[in-house]
Each structure stands twice: as C-alpha cells, then as structure tokens.
C-alpha positions in Angstrom: 31.2 3.6 10.5 30.2 7.1 9.3 27.0 8.1 11.0 27.0 11.7 9.8 27.0 12.9 13.4 30.5 14.3 13.5 32.2 17.4 12.0 35.8 18.5 12.2 37.9 21.5 11.1 37.5 25.0 12.3 35.3 26.3 9.5 33.0 23.3 9.5 32.7 23.2 13.3 31.9 26.9 13.5 29.2 26.5 10.8 27.5 23.6 12.7 27.9 25.4 16.0 26.3 28.6 14.7 23.4 26.4 13.4 23.0 25.0 17.0 23.5 21.4 15.8 26.6 20.6 17.9 26.1 18.7 21.2 29.8 18.5 22.3 32.9 20.3 21.0 36.2 18.5 21.3 39.2 20.8 21.3 42.9 19.7 21.4 45.0 21.3 24.1 47.7 21.6 21.4 45.8 24.0 19.2 47.5 27.4 19.0 45.7 29.4 16.4 44.4 32.9 16.6 41.8 34.7 14.5 42.5 38.3 13.7 40.0 40.9 12.6 41.8 43.5 10.5 40.2 46.9 9.8 41.0 49.9 7.7 41.5 53.2 9.6 39.3 55.1 7.0 36.8 52.9 5.1 34.6 50.0 6.4 37.0 47.4 4.9 37.3 44.3 7.2 39.4 41.2 6.7 39.7 38.0 8.8 43.0 36.1 9.1 43.8 32.9 11.0 47.4 32.5 12.2 49.5 30.2 14.4 50.7 31.8 17.7 54.4 31.7 16.6 53.5 33.8 13.6 51.2 36.3 15.5 53.7 39.1 16.1 55.1 38.9 12.5 51.6 39.0 11.0 50.6 41.9 13.2 53.6 43.9 12.1 52.8 43.0 8.4 49.3 44.3 8.8 50.5 47.6 10.3 52.7 48.0 7.2 50.0 47.2 4.7 47.6 49.5 3.0 43.9 48.9 2.5 43.0 47.5 -1.0 39.8 49.6 -1.0 41.1 53.1 -0.2 44.8 52.9 0.4 44.7 53.9 4.1 46.4 52.1 6.9 45.2 48.7 8.3 45.3 47.7 11.9 44.4 44.6 14.0 41.1 45.4 15.6 40.7 42.1 17.4 42.9 39.1 18.3 41.1 36.1 19.7 42.3 32.5 20.2 40.3 29.9 18.4 39.7 28.1 21.7 38.3 31.3 23.2 36.1 32.0 20.2 34.7 28.5 20.0 34.1 28.5 23.8 32.1 31.7 23.6 29.9 30.4 20.7 29.4 27.1 22.6 28.2 29.0 25.7 25.6 30.8 23.7 24.3 27.5 22.1 24.4 25.4 25.2 27.1 23.2 23.7 29.5 21.2 25.9 33.2 21.8 25.5 35.8 19.1 26.2 39.5 19.8 26.1 41.5 16.7 24.9 45.1 16.2 26.0 47.7 15.7 23.2 49.3 13.1 25.6 46.8 10.5 24.4 46.6 8.8 21.0 43.1 10.2 20.5 44.3 13.7 21.4 47.2 13.5 18.9 44.8 12.3 16.3 42.4 15.1 16.9 45.2 17.6 16.5 46.0 16.1 13.1 42.4 16.8 12.1 42.9 20.5 12.9 42.4 20.3 16.6 38.7 20.9 16.7 35.8 18.4 16.2 32.1 18.4 17.0 29.6 15.7 17.9 26.3 16.6 16.4 22.9 16.5 17.9 21.4 15.6 14.5 22.6 15.3 10.9 23.1 18.7 9.5 
C-alpha cells in the first residue's frame, strides 16, 4: 500500500532530505557511487558528475584531459565524495537517522536494486 511516506533514488532522497522531511535514511552497504565536483581553472564553470567507484580513476583522468566548454581552459576534480558520506553529512544537519542495510538480506538486495538509497518521510512531501 502506497502511503506516500517513502522516497527512493539519490536525487529524490537528497531533495526530501534538504527539505527536512526525512525521518530515516536507508543506505545499502553495496552502494559504491561517488559524486565529483568538476571546476575550471580559469572561469567559474562548475559541473557535477556521479560515477561508480570502478570508473572513478578513469573519469578523473578524462576530466584532466577535457577543456572547459565556457572558456577552453583545463578542468579538474575539485571534490570527490562518496554518496554515503554526502548523505550522512546532510542527515546529521537535519537530525535524520541513518541505517545501513546489509546486501546479505533480501531487503538489502532489493534496496540496492532501487538505487541503494531510500528515505522514510516524516510527512508527505
């Protein structure tokens, strides 16, 4: 039964979390994504990119070899943060509980298939 009190997926959970509407975050132990903040060495151009850990080094090398679309200068990875770390930091600021779910369980495997992150909401958003 859909009560409207749950949200899943990185983008959707972050939105609800930033609104303060999440009571508990469920994170799969199997999630291995990183968010990269890519900046230009000259202008104020900033990009965000989400990558799996196995692609991390390759993507960082690609960024170093790429030119800014705004000014043609070099790009670099200014920040690299795991999604787990990022979600945990936001959760701490909004007094949201964080629960790590093992992929050894059926529920944990199911959570991973939904993107590895879900939230139980305080109220309908």
